[in-house]
All heavy atoms as a GROMACS GRO file, in nm:
protein
  613
    1MET      N    1   0.085  -0.117  -0.001
    1MET     CA    2   0.000  -0.001  -0.001
    1MET      C    3   0.090   0.123   0.001
    1MET      O    4   0.190   0.131   0.069
    1MET     CB    5  -0.090  -0.003   0.122
    1MET     CG    6  -0.176   0.118   0.134
    1MET     SD    7  -0.299   0.106   0.263
    1MET     CE    8  -0.428   0.023   0.175
    2LYS      N    9   0.051   0.223  -0.074
    2LYS     CA   10   0.127   0.350  -0.085
    2LYS      C   11   0.066   0.455   0.005
    2LYS      O   12  -0.055   0.463   0.019
    2LYS     CB   13   0.127   0.399  -0.230
    2LYS     CG   14   0.197   0.307  -0.325
    2LYS     CD   15   0.191   0.367  -0.464
    2LYS     CE   16   0.254   0.274  -0.565
    2LYS     NZ   17   0.250   0.327  -0.699
    3PHE      N   18   0.153   0.531   0.068
    3PHE     CA   19   0.109   0.638   0.156
    3PHE      C   20   0.174   0.769   0.114
    3PHE      O   21   0.280   0.770   0.055
    3PHE     CB   22   0.149   0.608   0.301
    3PHE     CG   23   0.085   0.484   0.355
    3PHE    CD1   24   0.153   0.363   0.357
    3PHE    CD2   25  -0.044   0.487   0.405
    3PHE    CE1   26   0.096   0.249   0.407
    3PHE    CE2   27  -0.103   0.373   0.455
    3PHE     CZ   28  -0.032   0.253   0.457
    4ASN      N   29   0.105   0.878   0.146
    4ASN     CA   30   0.167   1.011   0.126
    4ASN      C   31   0.283   1.028   0.219
    4ASN      O   32   0.283   0.978   0.332
    4ASN     CB   33   0.063   1.122   0.150
    4ASN     CG   34  -0.025   1.144   0.033
    4ASN    OD1   35   0.016   1.128  -0.080
    4ASN    ND2   36  -0.148   1.183   0.059
    5ARG      N   37   0.382   1.102   0.176
    5ARG     CA   38   0.494   1.137   0.260
    5ARG      C   39   0.453   1.252   0.349
    5ARG      O   40   0.350   1.318   0.325
    5ARG     CB   41   0.617   1.178   0.173
    5ARG     CG   42   0.669   1.064   0.093
    5ARG     CD   43   0.782   1.106   0.006
    5ARG     NE   44   0.831   0.995  -0.071
    5ARG     CZ   45   0.904   1.006  -0.181
    5ARG    NH1   46   0.938   1.123  -0.226
    5ARG    NH2   47   0.946   0.898  -0.245
    6THR      N   48   0.531   1.280   0.451
    6THR     CA   49   0.501   1.388   0.542
    6THR      C   50   0.483   1.518   0.465
    6THR      O   51   0.569   1.552   0.383
    6THR     CB   52   0.616   1.404   0.645
    6THR    OG1   53   0.631   1.281   0.715
    6THR    CG2   54   0.586   1.516   0.743
    7GLY      N   55   0.373   1.586   0.488
    7GLY     CA   56   0.347   1.713   0.425
    7GLY      C   57   0.274   1.701   0.290
    7GLY      O   58   0.229   1.800   0.237
    8GLU      N   59   0.261   1.582   0.237
    8GLU     CA   60   0.189   1.564   0.109
    8GLU      C   61   0.040   1.546   0.136
    8GLU      O   62   0.002   1.490   0.239
    8GLU     CB   63   0.240   1.440   0.034
    8GLU     CG   64   0.374   1.454  -0.025
    8GLU     CD   65   0.418   1.330  -0.102
    8GLU    OE1   66   0.376   1.218  -0.070
    8GLU    OE2   67   0.496   1.349  -0.195
    9GLN      N   68  -0.039   1.592   0.042
    9GLN     CA   69  -0.183   1.576   0.052
    9GLN      C   70  -0.235   1.528  -0.082
    9GLN      O   71  -0.170   1.547  -0.185
    9GLN     CB   72  -0.249   1.706   0.091
    9GLN     CG   73  -0.208   1.755   0.230
    9GLN     CD   74  -0.273   1.888   0.264
    9GLN    OE1   75  -0.346   1.946   0.187
    9GLN    NE2   76  -0.247   1.933   0.384
   10GLY      N   77  -0.354   1.472  -0.080
   10GLY     CA   78  -0.416   1.430  -0.205
   10GLY      C   79  -0.369   1.290  -0.247
   10GLY      O   80  -0.317   1.213  -0.167
   11ARG      N   81  -0.390   1.263  -0.374
   11ARG     CA   82  -0.357   1.132  -0.431
   11ARG      C   83  -0.206   1.104  -0.421
   11ARG      O   84  -0.124   1.194  -0.442
   11ARG     CB   85  -0.401   1.131  -0.577
   11ARG     CG   86  -0.402   0.995  -0.638
   11ARG     CD   87  -0.463   1.002  -0.780
   11ARG     NE   88  -0.385   0.914  -0.864
   11ARG     CZ   89  -0.284   0.949  -0.942
   11ARG    NH1   90  -0.251   1.073  -0.952
   11ARG    NH2   91  -0.219   0.861  -1.012
   12VAL      N   92  -0.170   0.981  -0.390
   12VAL     CA   93  -0.030   0.945  -0.380
   12VAL      C   94   0.029   0.936  -0.521
   12VAL      O   95  -0.025   0.866  -0.607
   12VAL     CB   96  -0.014   0.806  -0.310
   12VAL    CG1   97   0.134   0.767  -0.308
   12VAL    CG2   98  -0.074   0.811  -0.171
   13PRO      N   99   0.135   1.012  -0.549
   13PRO     CA  100   0.191   1.012  -0.685
   13PRO      C  101   0.266   0.880  -0.713
   13PRO      O  102   0.304   0.809  -0.621
   13PRO     CB  103   0.291   1.128  -0.682
   13PRO     CG  104   0.325   1.147  -0.539
   13PRO     CD  105   0.205   1.105  -0.460
   14GLU      N  106   0.281   0.850  -0.840
   14GLU     CA  107   0.361   0.732  -0.880
   14GLU      C  108   0.506   0.757  -0.838
   14GLU      O  109   0.557   0.867  -0.856
   14GLU     CB  110   0.352   0.712  -1.030
   14GLU     CG  111   0.225   0.648  -1.077
   14GLU     CD  112   0.204   0.508  -1.020
   14GLU    OE1  113   0.299   0.428  -1.021
   14GLU    OE2  114   0.092   0.481  -0.975
   15ARG      N  115   0.567   0.656  -0.784
   15ARG     CA  116   0.709   0.667  -0.745
   15ARG      C  117   0.783   0.550  -0.809
   15ARG      O  118   0.729   0.443  -0.825
   15ARG     CB  119   0.724   0.662  -0.595
   15ARG     CG  120   0.648   0.770  -0.521
   15ARG     CD  121   0.703   0.785  -0.382
   15ARG     NE  122   0.625   0.847  -0.279
   15ARG     CZ  123   0.562   0.962  -0.282
   15ARG    NH1  124   0.559   1.032  -0.388
   15ARG    NH2  125   0.500   1.009  -0.177
   16SER      N  126   0.906   0.577  -0.841
   16SER     CA  127   0.989   0.470  -0.894
   16SER      C  128   1.107   0.451  -0.801
   16SER      O  129   1.141   0.540  -0.724
   16SER     CB  130   1.036   0.500  -1.034
   16SER     OG  131   1.114   0.617  -1.034
   17ASP      N  132   1.169   0.337  -0.810
   17ASP     CA  133   1.284   0.311  -0.725
   17ASP      C  134   1.397   0.403  -0.765
   17ASP      O  135   1.429   0.422  -0.883
   17ASP     CB  136   1.326   0.165  -0.737
   17ASP     CG  137   1.421   0.123  -0.627
   17ASP    OD1  138   1.440   0.199  -0.532
   17ASP    OD2  139   1.475   0.011  -0.637
   18ARG      N  140   1.461   0.462  -0.667
   18ARG     CA  141   1.570   0.559  -0.691
   18ARG      C  142   1.697   0.488  -0.734
   18ARG      O  143   1.782   0.544  -0.801
   18ARG     CB  144   1.594   0.633  -0.559
   18ARG     CG  145   1.706   0.732  -0.562
   18ARG     CD  146   1.723   0.802  -0.430
   18ARG     NE  147   1.610   0.875  -0.389
   18ARG     CZ  148   1.590   1.006  -0.410
   18ARG    NH1  149   1.681   1.077  -0.470
   18ARG    NH2  150   1.483   1.066  -0.366
   19PHE      N  151   1.714   0.358  -0.697
   19PHE     CA  152   1.837   0.286  -0.723
   19PHE      C  153   1.822   0.186  -0.835
   19PHE      O  154   1.715   0.128  -0.852
   19PHE     CB  155   1.881   0.211  -0.596
   19PHE     CG  156   1.898   0.302  -0.479
   19PHE    CD1  157   1.798   0.316  -0.386
   19PHE    CD2  158   2.018   0.371  -0.460
   19PHE    CE1  159   1.814   0.401  -0.278
   19PHE    CE2  160   2.034   0.454  -0.353
   19PHE     CZ  161   1.934   0.470  -0.260
   20TYR      N  162   1.929   0.165  -0.909
   20TYR     CA  163   1.930   0.059  -1.012
   20TYR      C  164   2.071   0.010  -1.034
   20TYR      O  165   2.168   0.075  -1.000
   20TYR     CB  166   1.866   0.107  -1.144
   20TYR     CG  167   1.941   0.215  -1.214
   20TYR    CD1  168   2.032   0.185  -1.314
   20TYR    CD2  169   1.922   0.348  -1.181
   20TYR    CE1  170   2.103   0.286  -1.380
   20TYR    CE2  171   1.990   0.451  -1.247
   20TYR     CZ  172   2.080   0.415  -1.347
   20TYR     OH  173   2.150   0.516  -1.409
   21CYS      N  174   2.081  -0.112  -1.085
   21CYS     CA  175   2.210  -0.175  -1.109
   21CYS      C  176   2.229  -0.196  -1.260
   21CYS      O  177   2.137  -0.239  -1.329
   21CYS     CB  178   2.214  -0.311  -1.038
   21CYS     SG  179   2.375  -0.392  -1.045
   22ARG      N  180   2.346  -0.158  -1.307
   22ARG     CA  181   2.378  -0.175  -1.450
   22ARG      C  182   2.524  -0.223  -1.456
   22ARG      O  183   2.613  -0.156  -1.400
   22ARG     CB  184   2.360  -0.046  -1.525
   22ARG     CG  185   2.384  -0.063  -1.674
   22ARG     CD  186   2.364   0.059  -1.759
   22ARG     NE  187   2.302   0.172  -1.689
   22ARG     CZ  188   2.327   0.297  -1.719
   22ARG    NH1  189   2.409   0.329  -1.811
   22ARG    NH2  190   2.267   0.394  -1.653
   23GLU      N  191   2.545  -0.333  -1.525
   23GLU     CA  192   2.680  -0.390  -1.544
   23GLU      C  193   2.754  -0.401  -1.411
   23GLU      O  194   2.871  -0.363  -1.400
   23GLU     CB  195   2.758  -0.306  -1.645
   23GLU     CG  196   2.694  -0.309  -1.782
   23GLU     CD  197   2.767  -0.223  -1.885
   23GLU    OE1  198   2.883  -0.183  -1.858
   23GLU    OE2  199   2.710  -0.203  -1.993
   24GLU      N  200   2.687  -0.451  -1.310
   24GLU     CA  201   2.742  -0.482  -1.177
   24GLU      C  202   2.776  -0.357  -1.095
   24GLU      O  203   2.840  -0.369  -0.992
   24GLU     CB  204   2.863  -0.575  -1.189
   24GLU     CG  205   2.830  -0.708  -1.251
   24GLU     CD  206   2.948  -0.802  -1.255
   24GLU    OE1  207   3.036  -0.793  -1.168
   24GLU    OE2  208   2.949  -0.888  -1.345
   25TYR      N  209   2.734  -0.241  -1.136
   25TYR     CA  210   2.751  -0.118  -1.060
   25TYR      C  211   2.617  -0.057  -1.026
   25TYR      O  212   2.521  -0.071  -1.102
   25TYR     CB  213   2.836  -0.016  -1.136
   25TYR     CG  214   2.981  -0.055  -1.146
   25TYR    CD1  215   3.030  -0.108  -1.267
   25TYR    CD2  216   3.067  -0.041  -1.042
   25TYR    CE1  217   3.163  -0.146  -1.277
   25TYR    CE2  218   3.200  -0.077  -1.049
   25TYR     CZ  219   3.247  -0.130  -1.167
   25TYR     OH  220   3.379  -0.166  -1.177
   26TRP      N  221   2.611   0.013  -0.913
   26TRP     CA  222   2.487   0.074  -0.867
   26TRP      C  223   2.487   0.224  -0.892
   26TRP      O  224   2.590   0.290  -0.888
   26TRP     CB  225   2.470   0.049  -0.717
   26TRP     CG  226   2.432  -0.094  -0.691
   26TRP    CD1  227   2.515  -0.199  -0.667
   26TRP    CD2  228   2.301  -0.147  -0.690
   26TRP    NE1  229   2.444  -0.313  -0.653
   26TRP    CE2  230   2.310  -0.284  -0.666
   26TRP    CE3  231   2.174  -0.090  -0.708
   26TRP    CZ2  232   2.199  -0.366  -0.658
   26TRP    CZ3  233   2.063  -0.172  -0.700
   26TRP    CH2  234   2.075  -0.308  -0.676
   27TYR      N  235   2.368   0.274  -0.921
   27TYR     CA  236   2.344   0.416  -0.949
   27TYR      C  237   2.217   0.459  -0.876
   27TYR      O  238   2.136   0.376  -0.839
   27TYR     CB  239   2.321   0.438  -1.100
   27TYR     CG  240   2.436   0.400  -1.186
   27TYR    CD1  241   2.458   0.267  -1.221
   27TYR    CD2  242   2.524   0.495  -1.236
   27TYR    CE1  243   2.566   0.230  -1.302
   27TYR    CE2  244   2.630   0.459  -1.316
   27TYR     CZ  245   2.652   0.327  -1.349
   27TYR     OH  246   2.754   0.291  -1.428
   28TYR      N  247   2.201   0.588  -0.860
   28TYR     CA  248   2.073   0.641  -0.816
   28TYR      C  249   2.034   0.757  -0.907
   28TYR      O  250   2.119   0.819  -0.972
   28TYR     CB  251   2.073   0.684  -0.667
   28TYR     CG  252   2.162   0.801  -0.631
   28TYR    CD1  253   2.117   0.931  -0.641
   28TYR    CD2  254   2.289   0.777  -0.582
   28TYR    CE1  255   2.198   1.036  -0.604
   28TYR    CE2  256   2.371   0.884  -0.545
   28TYR     CZ  257   2.325   1.012  -0.555
   28TYR     OH  258   2.406   1.117  -0.521
   29THR      N  259   1.904   0.786  -0.911
   29THR     CA  260   1.850   0.890  -0.993
   29THR      C  261   1.795   1.001  -0.904
   29THR      O  262   1.722   0.973  -0.811
   29THR     CB  263   1.739   0.835  -1.083
   29THR    OG1  264   1.793   0.729  -1.162
   29THR    CG2  265   1.683   0.943  -1.177
   30THR      N  266   1.831   1.126  -0.933
   30THR     CA  267   1.778   1.238  -0.856
   30THR      C  268   1.636   1.269  -0.905
   30THR      O  269   1.593   1.224  -1.011
   30THR     CB  270   1.867   1.362  -0.874
   30THR    OG1  271   1.856   1.411  -1.007
   30THR    CG2  272   2.011   1.333  -0.838
   31ARG      N  273   1.566   1.353  -0.829
   31ARG     CA  274   1.431   1.396  -0.871
   31ARG      C  275   1.436   1.469  -1.007
   31ARG      O  276   1.339   1.470  -1.080
   31ARG     CB  277   1.372   1.489  -0.767
   31ARG     CG  278   1.328   1.423  -0.642
   31ARG     CD  279   1.264   1.523  -0.549
   31ARG     NE  280   1.218   1.455  -0.431
   31ARG     CZ  281   1.161   1.514  -0.329
   31ARG    NH1  282   1.145   1.644  -0.333
   31ARG    NH2  283   1.123   1.446  -0.225
   32GLU      N  284   1.549   1.531  -1.034
   32GLU     CA  285   1.565   1.606  -1.159
   32GLU      C  286   1.596   1.515  -1.277
   32GLU      O  287   1.607   1.559  -1.388
   32GLU     CB  288   1.675   1.710  -1.143
   32GLU     CG  289   1.647   1.815  -1.040
   32GLU     CD  290   1.670   1.769  -0.897
   32GLU    OE1  291   1.733   1.664  -0.874
   32GLU    OE2  292   1.622   1.842  -0.806
   33GLY      N  293   1.614   1.384  -1.249
   33GLY     CA  294   1.640   1.290  -1.358
   33GLY      C  295   1.786   1.268  -1.389
   33GLY      O  296   1.820   1.214  -1.493
   34VAL      N  297   1.875   1.310  -1.300
   34VAL     CA  298   2.019   1.294  -1.321
   34VAL      C  299   2.063   1.163  -1.255
   34VAL      O  300   2.033   1.140  -1.139
   34VAL     CB  301   2.098   1.412  -1.260
   34VAL    CG1  302   2.245   1.391  -1.275
   34VAL    CG2  303   2.054   1.542  -1.325
   35ASP      N  304   2.130   1.077  -1.331
   35ASP     CA  305   2.182   0.951  -1.278
   35ASP      C  306   2.320   0.975  -1.219
   35ASP      O  307   2.406   1.035  -1.282
   35ASP     CB  308   2.192   0.846  -1.389
   35ASP     CG  309   2.056   0.811  -1.446
   35ASP    OD1  310   1.955   0.827  -1.376
   35ASP    OD2  311   2.052   0.761  -1.560
   36ILE      N  312   2.341   0.928  -1.096
   36ILE     CA  313   2.467   0.946  -1.027
   36ILE      C  314   2.524   0.811  -0.989
   36ILE      O  315   2.456   0.725  -0.933
   36ILE     CB  316   2.451   1.037  -0.904
   36ILE    CG1  317   2.402   1.174  -0.951
   36ILE    CG2  318   2.580   1.046  -0.826
   36ILE    CD1  319   2.380   1.275  -0.842
   37GLY      N  320   2.651   0.791  -1.020
   37GLY     CA  321   2.720   0.667  -0.992
   37GLY      C  322   2.841   0.658  -1.083
   37GLY      O  323   2.871   0.755  -1.153
   38PRO      N  324   2.908   0.552  -1.090
   38PRO     CA  325   2.874   0.420  -1.034
   38PRO      C  326   2.925   0.405  -0.890
   38PRO      O  327   3.020   0.470  -0.847
   38PRO     CB  328   2.949   0.324  -1.124
   38PRO     CG  329   3.068   0.401  -1.170
   38PRO     CD  330   3.027   0.544  -1.177
   39PHE      N  331   2.856   0.316  -0.819
   39PHE     CA  332   2.895   0.274  -0.684
   39PHE      C  333   2.915   0.123  -0.687
   39PHE      O  334   2.850   0.051  -0.764
   39PHE     CB  335   2.783   0.309  -0.585
   39PHE     CG  336   2.761   0.459  -0.569
   39PHE    CD1  337   2.667   0.523  -0.648
   39PHE    CD2  338   2.834   0.533  -0.479
   39PHE    CE1  339   2.645   0.658  -0.635
   39PHE    CE2  340   2.814   0.670  -0.466
   39PHE     CZ  341   2.719   0.732  -0.545
   40ASP      N  342   3.002   0.074  -0.600
   40ASP     CA  343   3.033  -0.068  -0.598
   40ASP      C  344   2.922  -0.152  -0.536
   40ASP      O  345   2.912  -0.272  -0.565
   40ASP     CB  346   3.162  -0.096  -0.519
   40ASP     CG  347   3.284  -0.043  -0.594
   40ASP    OD1  348   3.284  -0.046  -0.719
   40ASP    OD2  349   3.380   0.001  -0.528
   41SER      N  350   2.838  -0.092  -0.452
   41SER     CA  351   2.731  -0.167  -0.387
   41SER      C  352   2.606  -0.079  -0.368
   41SER      O  353   2.616   0.043  -0.376
   41SER     CB  354   2.777  -0.218  -0.251
   41SER     OG  355   2.793  -0.112  -0.160
   42LEU      N  356   2.496  -0.145  -0.340
   42LEU     CA  357   2.373  -0.072  -0.311
   42LEU      C  358   2.389   0.012  -0.185
   42LEU      O  359   2.343   0.126  -0.178
   42LEU     CB  360   2.256  -0.169  -0.296
   42LEU     CG  361   2.120  -0.110  -0.260
   42LEU    CD1  362   2.076  -0.003  -0.360
   42LEU    CD2  363   2.017  -0.219  -0.250
   43ASP      N  364   2.460  -0.040  -0.084
   43ASP     CA  365   2.483   0.036   0.037
   43ASP      C  366   2.563   0.162   0.007
   43ASP      O  367   2.536   0.271   0.063
   43ASP     CB  368   2.558  -0.047   0.142
   43ASP     CG  369   2.469  -0.150   0.211
   43ASP    OD1  370   2.346  -0.135   0.205
   43ASP    OD2  371   2.525  -0.244   0.270
   44ASP      N  372   2.664   0.152  -0.079
   44ASP     CA  373   2.742   0.270  -0.118
   44ASP      C  374   2.656   0.372  -0.187
   44ASP      O  375   2.667   0.493  -0.165
   44ASP     CB  376   2.860   0.232  -0.207
   44ASP     CG  377   2.970   0.157  -0.134
   44ASP    OD1  378   2.970   0.158  -0.008
   44ASP    OD2  379   3.055   0.097  -0.204
   45ALA      N  380   2.566   0.326  -0.276
   45ALA     CA  381   2.476   0.417  -0.347
   45ALA      C  382   2.380   0.484  -0.249
   45ALA      O  383   2.353   0.604  -0.260
   45ALA     CB  384   2.399   0.342  -0.455
   46ALA      N  385   2.331   0.408  -0.149
   46ALA     CA  386   2.239   0.465  -0.049
   46ALA      C  387   2.312   0.570   0.033
   46ALA      O  388   2.255   0.676   0.061
   46ALA     CB  389   2.185   0.355   0.042
   47ASN      N  390   2.437   0.545   0.070
   47ASN     CA  391   2.514   0.647   0.141
   47ASN      C  392   2.538   0.768   0.052
   47ASN      O  393   2.530   0.883   0.098
   47ASN     CB  394   2.649   0.589   0.186
   47ASN     CG  395   2.634   0.493   0.300
   47ASN    OD1  396   2.543   0.502   0.378
   47ASN    ND2  397   2.728   0.400   0.309
   48GLY      N  398   2.562   0.745  -0.075
   48GLY     CA  399   2.582   0.854  -0.172
   48GLY      C  400   2.459   0.942  -0.185
   48GLY      O  401   2.471   1.064  -0.187
   49VAL      N  402   2.342   0.881  -0.190
   49VAL     CA  403   2.221   0.961  -0.205
   49VAL      C  404   2.194   1.042  -0.078
   49VAL      O  405   2.152   1.158  -0.085
   49VAL     CB  406   2.098   0.876  -0.246
   49VAL    CG1  407   2.041   0.798  -0.130
   49VAL    CG2  408   1.990   0.963  -0.306
   50ASN      N  409   2.224   0.985   0.037
   50ASN     CA  410   2.207   1.061   0.161
   50ASN      C  411   2.302   1.179   0.167
   50ASN      O  412   2.264   1.289   0.208
   50ASN     CB  413   2.228   0.968   0.282
   50ASN     CG  414   2.113   0.874   0.302
   50ASN    OD1  415   2.001   0.902   0.264
   50ASN    ND2  416   2.144   0.759   0.361
   51GLU      N  417   2.425   1.160   0.123
   51GLU     CA  418   2.520   1.270   0.117
   51GLU      C  419   2.478   1.376   0.018
   51GLU      O  420   2.492   1.497   0.042
   51GLU     CB  421   2.661   1.219   0.085
   51GLU     CG  422   2.722   1.138   0.196
   51GLU     CD  423   2.852   1.072   0.158
   51GLU    OE1  424   2.902   1.090   0.043
   51GLU    OE2  425   2.908   1.000   0.244
   52PHE      N  426   2.423   1.331  -0.094
   52PHE     CA  427   2.376   1.424  -0.197
   52PHE      C  428   2.261   1.510  -0.143
   52PHE      O  429   2.258   1.631  -0.161
   52PHE     CB  430   2.329   1.348  -0.322
   52PHE     CG  431   2.274   1.434  -0.429
   52PHE    CD1  432   2.357   1.507  -0.512
   52PHE    CD2  433   2.139   1.443  -0.448
   52PHE    CE1  434   2.306   1.589  -0.612
   52PHE    CE2  435   2.085   1.523  -0.548
   52PHE     CZ  436   2.169   1.595  -0.630
   53ILE      N  437   2.166   1.447  -0.077
   53ILE     CA  438   2.051   1.519  -0.023
   53ILE      C  439   2.098   1.621   0.083
   53ILE      O  440   2.053   1.735   0.082
   53ILE     CB  441   1.947   1.421   0.037
   53ILE    CG1  442   1.880   1.343  -0.077
   53ILE    CG2  443   1.844   1.495   0.121
   53ILE    CD1  444   1.795   1.225  -0.032
   54GLU      N  445   2.191   1.579   0.166
   54GLU     CA  446   2.246   1.672   0.266
   54GLU      C  447   2.313   1.791   0.198
   54GLU      O  448   2.293   1.907   0.239
   54GLU     CB  449   2.346   1.596   0.355
   54GLU     CG  450   2.398   1.677   0.470
   54GLU     CD  451   2.488   1.593   0.558
   54GLU    OE1  452   2.444   1.482   0.600
   54GLU    OE2  453   2.602   1.636   0.582
   55TYR      N  454   2.388   1.763   0.093
   55TYR     CA  455   2.457   1.870   0.020
   55TYR      C  456   2.357   1.966  -0.043
   55TYR      O  457   2.371   2.088  -0.032
   55TYR     CB  458   2.548   1.810  -0.089
   55TYR     CG  459   2.613   1.916  -0.173
   55TYR    CD1  460   2.725   1.983  -0.127
   55TYR    CD2  461   2.562   1.949  -0.297
   55TYR    CE1  462   2.786   2.081  -0.203
   55TYR    CE2  463   2.621   2.050  -0.375
   55TYR     CZ  464   2.732   2.113  -0.328
   55TYR     OH  465   2.790   2.213  -0.402
   56VAL      N  466   2.254   1.913  -0.108
   56VAL     CA  467   2.154   1.996  -0.175
   56VAL      C  468   2.082   2.085  -0.072
   56VAL      O  469   2.057   2.202  -0.097
   56VAL     CB  470   2.055   1.910  -0.255
   56VAL    CG1  471   1.935   1.992  -0.302
   56VAL    CG2  472   2.123   1.847  -0.374
   57CYS      N  473   2.054   2.030   0.046
   57CYS     CA  474   1.984   2.106   0.147
   57CYS      C  475   2.068   2.224   0.196
   57CYS      O  476   2.012   2.326   0.238
   57CYS     CB  477   1.947   2.016   0.263
   57CYS     SG  478   1.812   1.902   0.225
   58GLU      N  479   2.199   2.211   0.191
   58GLU     CA  480   2.288   2.317   0.239
   58GLU      C  481   2.340   2.406   0.126
   58GLU      O  482   2.404   2.508   0.154
   58GLU     CB  483   2.405   2.255   0.315
   58GLU     CG  484   2.361   2.184   0.441
   58GLU     CD  485   2.474   2.112   0.514
   58GLU    OE1  486   2.590   2.128   0.471
   58GLU    OE2  487   2.444   2.040   0.611
   59ALA      N  488   2.317   2.369   0.002
   59ALA     CA  489   2.371   2.442  -0.112
   59ALA      C  490   2.296   2.573  -0.139
   59ALA      O  491   2.183   2.591  -0.095
   59ALA     CB  492   2.364   2.353  -0.237
   60GLU      N  493   2.362   2.657  -0.214
   60GLU     CA  494   2.298   2.782  -0.258
   60GLU      C  495   2.179   2.750  -0.350
   60GLU      O  496   2.180   2.648  -0.418
   60GLU     CB  497   2.399   2.864  -0.340
   60GLU     CG  498   2.519   2.914  -0.258
   60GLU     CD  499   2.479   3.019  -0.156
   60GLU    OE1  500   2.389   3.102  -0.185
   60GLU    OE2  501   2.535   3.016  -0.047
   61PRO      N  502   2.077   2.833  -0.351
   61PRO     CA  503   1.960   2.807  -0.437
   61PRO      C  504   1.996   2.789  -0.584
   61PRO      O  505   1.928   2.718  -0.657
   61PRO     CB  506   1.874   2.930  -0.416
   61PRO     CG  507   1.912   2.982  -0.281
   61PRO     CD  508   2.059   2.949  -0.268
   62SER      N  509   2.104   2.849  -0.630
   62SER     CA  510   2.142   2.838  -0.769
   62SER      C  511   2.184   2.696  -0.807
   62SER      O  512   2.181   2.659  -0.924
   62SER     CB  513   2.257   2.934  -0.802
   62SER     OG  514   2.372   2.902  -0.726
   63PHE      N  515   2.220   2.614  -0.708
   63PHE     CA  516   2.260   2.476  -0.735
   63PHE      C  517   2.146   2.399  -0.800
   63PHE      O  518   2.166   2.322  -0.892
   63PHE     CB  519   2.308   2.406  -0.609
   63PHE     CG  520   2.343   2.262  -0.635
   63PHE    CD1  521   2.461   2.229  -0.701
   63PHE    CD2  522   2.261   2.159  -0.596
   63PHE    CE1  523   2.492   2.098  -0.728
   63PHE    CE2  524   2.291   2.028  -0.620
   63PHE     CZ  525   2.407   1.997  -0.686
   64SER      N  526   2.024   2.421  -0.751
   64SER     CA  527   1.910   2.350  -0.808
   64SER      C  528   1.891   2.384  -0.955
   64SER      O  529   1.863   2.297  -1.038
   64SER     CB  530   1.782   2.386  -0.731
   64SER     OG  531   1.672   2.318  -0.784
   65ALA      N  532   1.912   2.509  -0.992
   65ALA     CA  533   1.902   2.550  -1.132
   65ALA      C  534   2.010   2.484  -1.215
   65ALA      O  535   1.986   2.441  -1.329
   65ALA     CB  536   1.913   2.702  -1.143
   66THR      N  537   2.129   2.470  -1.160
   66THR     CA  538   2.239   2.404  -1.233
   66THR      C  539   2.206   2.257  -1.253
   66THR      O  540   2.226   2.202  -1.361
   66THR     CB  541   2.371   2.417  -1.153
   66THR    OG1  542   2.400   2.556  -1.137
   66THR    CG2  543   2.485   2.346  -1.222
   67LEU      N  544   2.152   2.192  -1.152
   67LEU     CA  545   2.115   2.053  -1.163
   67LEU      C  546   2.007   2.034  -1.269
   67LEU      O  547   2.013   1.942  -1.349
   67LEU     CB  548   2.069   1.999  -1.028
   67LEU     CG  549   2.056   1.850  -1.012
   67LEU    CD1  550   2.188   1.782  -1.044
   67LEU    CD2  551   2.010   1.816  -0.873
   68GLN      N  552   1.911   2.123  -1.272
   68GLN     CA  553   1.806   2.120  -1.372
   68GLN      C  554   1.867   2.130  -1.514
   68GLN      O  555   1.822   2.064  -1.605
   68GLN     CB  556   1.704   2.232  -1.351
   68GLN     CG  557   1.617   2.214  -1.230
   68GLN     CD  558   1.505   2.114  -1.253
   68GLN    OE1  559   1.478   2.072  -1.362
   68GLN    NE2  560   1.440   2.079  -1.146
   69GLN      N  561   1.966   2.213  -1.527
   69GLN     CA  562   2.031   2.231  -1.658
   69GLN      C  563   2.094   2.099  -1.705
   69GLN      O  564   2.080   2.064  -1.820
   69GLN     CB  565   2.139   2.340  -1.646
   69GLN     CG  566   2.215   2.364  -1.774
   69GLN     CD  567   2.325   2.468  -1.757
   69GLN    OE1  568   2.344   2.524  -1.650
   69GLN    NE2  569   2.401   2.491  -1.861
   70TYR      N  570   2.160   2.028  -1.614
   70TYR     CA  571   2.222   1.902  -1.651
   70TYR      C  572   2.116   1.798  -1.686
   70TYR      O  573   2.137   1.716  -1.772
   70TYR     CB  574   2.313   1.851  -1.540
   70TYR     CG  575   2.447   1.918  -1.541
   70TYR    CD1  576   2.474   2.019  -1.447
   70TYR    CD2  577   2.543   1.886  -1.633
   70TYR    CE1  578   2.597   2.082  -1.450
   70TYR    CE2  579   2.666   1.950  -1.635
   70TYR     CZ  580   2.692   2.046  -1.543
   70TYR     OH  581   2.811   2.111  -1.545
   71SER      N  582   2.004   1.799  -1.615
   71SER     CA  583   1.899   1.700  -1.646
   71SER      C  584   1.840   1.723  -1.783
   71SER      O  585   1.805   1.629  -1.854
   71SER     CB  586   1.792   1.701  -1.537
   71SER     OG  587   1.716   1.821  -1.544
   72SER      N  588   1.835   1.847  -1.832
   72SER     CA  589   1.780   1.875  -1.961
   72SER      C  590   1.876   1.828  -2.071
   72SER      O  591   1.837   1.789  -2.178
   72SER     CB  592   1.747   2.022  -1.979
   72SER     OG  593   1.866   2.101  -1.975
   73HIS      N  594   2.007   1.830  -2.042
   73HIS     CA  595   2.107   1.780  -2.138
   73HIS      C  596   2.108   1.628  -2.147
   73HIS      O  597   2.141   1.572  -2.249
   73HIS     CB  598   2.248   1.829  -2.103
   73HIS     CG  599   2.266   1.976  -2.127
   73HIS    ND1  600   2.255   2.032  -2.251
   73HIS    CD2  601   2.292   2.077  -2.039
   73HIS    CE1  602   2.275   2.165  -2.239
   73HIS    NE2  603   2.299   2.192  -2.114
   74ALA      N  604   2.070   1.563  -2.038
   74ALA     CA  605   2.072   1.418  -2.033
   74ALA      C  606   1.958   1.357  -2.112
   74ALA      O  607   1.967   1.248  -2.161
   74ALA     CB  608   2.065   1.368  -1.888
   75ALA      N  609   1.851   1.432  -2.128
   75ALA     CA  610   1.732   1.379  -2.197
   75ALA      C  611   1.750   1.372  -2.347
   75ALA      O  612   1.830   1.427  -2.410
   75ALA     CB  613   1.612   1.465  -2.164
   0.00000   0.00000   0.00000
């Protein structure tokens, strides 16, 4: 069963798994659609995403715009 996250209201949006494995290496995908990796293990990728989230929370607001720019080039 799917539930709303803290602060969300209304219908629960579709979510996909953040992590994936390709050619024996692990990656994660940001909300902006940027794939980050490779990592040697799923645990390493999970630690990486936690560090990334912490960094984004402390970064200047312009960082989000830069990340968006890279996601548009990846598509």
